[in-house]
Short mmCIF file of the C-alpha atoms (twelve columns), coordinates in Angstrom:
data_MODEL
# 
_entry.id   MODEL 
# 
loop_
_atom_site.group_PDB 
_atom_site.id 
_atom_site.type_symbol 
_atom_site.label_atom_id 
_atom_site.label_alt_id 
_atom_site.label_comp_id 
_atom_site.label_asym_id 
_atom_site.label_seq_id 
_atom_site.Cartn_x 
_atom_site.Cartn_y 
_atom_site.Cartn_z 
_atom_site.pdbx_PDB_model_num 
ATOM 1  C CA . MET A 1  0.000   0.000   0.000   1 
ATOM 2  C CA . LYS A 2  2.856   2.349   0.772   1 
ATOM 3  C CA . LYS A 3  4.417   1.696   -2.620  1 
ATOM 4  C CA . VAL A 4  1.186   2.578   -4.449  1 
ATOM 5  C CA . THR A 5  0.860   5.829   -2.501  1 
ATOM 6  C CA . LEU A 6  4.498   6.678   -3.171  1 
ATOM 7  C CA . ILE A 7  4.100   5.999   -6.908  1 
ATOM 8  C CA . LEU A 8  0.900   8.058   -7.131  1 
ATOM 9  C CA . ALA A 9  2.567   10.935  -5.270  1 
ATOM 10 C CA . SER A 10 5.553   10.761  -7.644  1 
ATOM 11 C CA . VAL A 11 3.302   10.802  -10.700 1 
ATOM 12 C CA . ALA A 12 1.333   13.737  -9.283  1 
ATOM 13 C CA . MET A 13 4.537   15.710  -8.678  1 
ATOM 14 C CA . MET A 14 5.682   15.013  -12.248 1 
ATOM 15 C CA . LEU A 15 2.348   16.208  -13.639 1 
ATOM 16 C CA . PHE A 16 2.480   19.428  -11.624 1 
ATOM 17 C CA . ALA A 17 6.069   20.033  -12.693 1 
ATOM 18 C CA . SER A 18 5.349   19.416  -16.385 1 
ATOM 19 C CA . CYS A 19 2.198   21.554  -16.424 1 
ATOM 20 C CA . LYS A 20 3.934   24.508  -14.786 1 
ATOM 21 C CA . GLU A 21 3.204   27.671  -16.753 1 
ATOM 22 C CA . GLU A 22 6.391   29.207  -18.065 1 
ATOM 23 C CA . THR A 23 6.688   32.956  -17.973 1 
ATOM 24 C CA . GLU A 24 8.850   34.802  -20.438 1 
ATOM 25 C CA . LYS A 25 11.139  37.397  -19.030 1 
ATOM 26 C CA . THR A 26 10.962  40.540  -21.079 1 
ATOM 27 C CA . THR A 27 12.724  43.763  -20.436 1 
ATOM 28 C CA . GLU A 28 10.999  46.954  -21.369 1 
ATOM 29 C CA . LYS A 29 12.966  50.088  -22.035 1 
ATOM 30 C CA . THR A 30 11.480  53.319  -20.823 1 
ATOM 31 C CA . VAL A 31 12.235  56.376  -22.901 1 
ATOM 32 C CA . VAL A 32 11.629  59.774  -21.371 1 
ATOM 33 C CA . VAL A 33 11.112  62.644  -23.784 1 
ATOM 34 C CA . GLU A 34 11.348  66.131  -22.394 1 
ATOM 35 C CA . LYS A 35 9.794   69.001  -24.271 1 
ATOM 36 C CA . SER A 36 10.316  72.635  -23.601 1 
ATOM 37 C CA . THR A 37 6.927   74.245  -23.004 1 
ATOM 38 C CA . GLU A 38 7.892   77.837  -22.555 1 
ATOM 39 C CA . ALA A 39 4.941   80.007  -23.387 1 
ATOM 40 C CA . GLU A 40 5.607   83.446  -24.692 1 
ATOM 41 C CA . ALA A 41 4.214   86.118  -22.441 1 
ATOM 42 C CA . GLN A 42 1.549   87.887  -24.426 1 
ATOM 43 C CA . PRO A 43 -0.622  90.625  -23.024 1 
ATOM 44 C CA . VAL A 44 -4.121  89.452  -22.251 1 
ATOM 45 C CA . GLU A 45 -6.699  91.392  -24.203 1 
ATOM 46 C CA . GLU A 46 -10.046 91.680  -22.484 1 
ATOM 47 C CA . THR A 47 -12.909 90.834  -24.774 1 
ATOM 48 C CA . ASP A 48 -16.391 92.267  -24.616 1 
ATOM 49 C CA . GLY A 49 -18.857 90.238  -22.586 1 
ATOM 50 C CA . THR A 50 -20.098 89.405  -19.127 1 
ATOM 51 C CA . SER A 51 -18.431 87.321  -16.453 1 
ATOM 52 C CA . LEU A 52 -19.867 86.001  -13.178 1 
ATOM 53 C CA . SER A 53 -17.807 84.181  -10.536 1 
ATOM 54 C CA . VAL A 54 -19.293 82.705  -7.357  1 
ATOM 55 C CA . ASP A 55 -17.170 81.055  -4.667  1 
ATOM 56 C CA . LYS A 56 -17.023 80.687  -0.895  1 
ATOM 57 C CA . ASN A 57 -15.589 84.202  -0.517  1 
ATOM 58 C CA . GLY A 58 -18.377 85.976  -2.374  1 
ATOM 59 C CA . VAL A 59 -19.584 87.000  -5.829  1 
ATOM 60 C CA . GLU A 60 -17.699 88.854  -8.571  1 
ATOM 61 C CA . PHE A 61 -19.489 90.272  -11.612 1 
ATOM 62 C CA . SER A 62 -17.838 92.085  -14.503 1 
ATOM 63 C CA . SER A 63 -19.185 93.403  -17.780 1 
ATOM 64 C CA . LYS A 64 -17.401 95.047  -20.700 1 
ATOM 65 C CA . ASP A 65 -18.994 96.722  -23.685 1 
ATOM 66 C CA . GLY A 66 -16.523 98.502  -25.916 1 
ATOM 67 C CA . GLU A 67 -14.758 101.111 -23.771 1 
ATOM 68 C CA . ASN A 68 -17.220 100.793 -20.846 1 
ATOM 69 C CA . LYS A 69 -16.286 98.361  -18.099 1 
ATOM 70 C CA . THR A 70 -18.193 97.607  -14.895 1 
ATOM 71 C CA . GLU A 71 -16.970 95.440  -12.008 1 
ATOM 72 C CA . VAL A 72 -18.996 94.487  -8.929  1 
ATOM 73 C CA . GLU A 73 -17.577 92.481  -6.009  1 
ATOM 74 C CA . ILE A 74 -19.752 91.325  -3.119  1 
ATOM 75 C CA . LYS A 75 -17.961 89.694  -0.184  1 
ATOM 76 C CA . GLU A 76 -18.852 88.787  3.383   1 
ATOM 77 C CA . ASP A 77 -17.137 91.857  4.838   1 
ATOM 78 C CA . GLY A 78 -18.465 94.366  2.300   1 
ATOM 79 C CA . GLY A 79 -18.717 95.127  -1.385  1 
ATOM 80 C CA . SER A 80 -17.298 97.411  -4.020  1 
ATOM 81 C CA . VAL A 81 -18.402 98.776  -7.379  1 
ATOM 82 C CA . SER A 82 -16.105 100.297 -9.983  1 
ATOM 83 C CA . THR A 83 -17.009 101.715 -13.390 1 
ATOM 84 C CA . LYS A 84 -14.445 102.652 -16.046 1 
ATOM 85 C CA . LYS A 85 -15.165 104.585 -19.218 1 
# 
């Protein structure tokens, strides 16, 4: 009985060893490309239109029509209005 168990165990070990999944070792090369992203400083031109910004500090509203510009800021501690022509 011991011989049969020993033979079956040997056969089982051979089957596990032969069915072992082989993994291929591959080496991957990593290439790092650096690009220079220097943006030229160009003056920002304000376009005509209306802008509204709401955040936890308050509300900011601005409107521009040609040469006329209006800005309104409302905050917790007070507000301000400025008009430029």
